C-alpha positions in Angstrom: -8.0 -4.9 25.2 -5.4 -6.5 27.7 -5.1 -4.7 31.2 -1.3 -3.3 30.6 -3.2 -1.8 26.8 -5.2 0.9 29.0 -5.4 2.7 31.7 -7.5 3.6 34.1 -7.6 7.0 35.8 -10.1 8.0 37.8 -11.4 11.8 38.1 -14.4 13.3 38.4 -17.6 11.8 37.6 -16.8 8.5 36.8 -13.2 6.4 35.2 -11.4 8.1 31.8 -10.1 4.9 30.2 -6.4 6.6 28.6 -6.1 4.2 25.3 -2.6 4.4 23.3 -2.3 6.1 19.9 -1.8 4.1 17.3 0.6 5.3 14.0 -1.1 3.6 10.4 1.8 3.2 7.7 1.5 5.4 5.2 0.3 3.6 1.8 0.8 6.6 -0.4 4.2 7.9 0.7 4.2 9.5 -2.8 1.6 10.3 -5.1 2.5 10.7 -8.9 0.2 12.8 -11.1 0.8 9.9 -13.3 -2.2 8.5 -15.8 0.4 5.2 -16.1 0.6 5.0 -12.4 -3.0 4.2 -12.1 -3.6 2.4 -15.1 -1.3 0.3 -13.8 -2.7 0.4 -10.0 -5.8 -0.2 -11.5 -4.8 -3.8 -13.1 -2.9 -4.8 -9.8 -4.5 -6.7 -6.7 -3.5 -3.6 -4.3 -3.0 -7.2 -1.2 0.4 -5.0 -0.7 1.3 -8.4 0.3 5.1 -7.0 -0.8 6.7 -10.9 -2.9 7.4 -8.1 -5.8 9.5 -6.0 -3.1 7.9 -2.7 -2.5 6.2 -1.6 0.9 2.6 -1.4 -1.7 0.9 -2.3 -5.0 1.9 1.6 -5.6 4.9 1.7 -5.1 5.3 -1.3 -7.1 3.1 0.9 -10.4 5.5 3.9 -9.9 8.9 1.4 -10.3 6.8 -0.1 -14.0 6.3 3.3 -15.1 9.9 4.5 -13.9 11.5 1.5 -15.7 12.9 0.2 -12.0 10.8 -3.2 -12.1 9.9 -5.2 -15.3 5.9 -5.7 -16.4 5.2 -8.9 -14.9 7.0 -7.5 -11.6 3.6 -8.5 -9.8 4.2 -12.6 -8.5 0.2 -12.5 -7.9 -1.2 -11.4 -11.5 2.1 -10.2 -12.8 2.1 -12.4 -16.3 -1.1 -12.6 -16.6 -1.7 -8.3 -16.2 2.3 -8.4 -18.5 0.5 -7.6 -21.8 -1.6 -5.0 -20.9 1.3 -2.7 -18.9 3.8 -2.9 -21.9 0.3 -1.8 -23.5 -0.1 0.9 -21.2 3.7 2.2 -21.5 3.8 1.8 -25.0 6.3 -1.1 -25.4 
């Protein structure tokens, strides 16, 4: 850790290191209790690369169920899992 990231302060018995707060991105901003979304999400690679145009694989699965994205939207495994996704959607 570099010197700029942490600050040392002298307190009572010893040194106290102050580390800045870290904020983590929301991986699952909205959850849907639909079994189809969970089943499609299990087929996706869960790399959250963003190549499909969505922030996470869960968002991609949600878009596929809602009809906003095609079944082969994933650029990594899309062509391999598209038939299984169509079967889950009932198309």
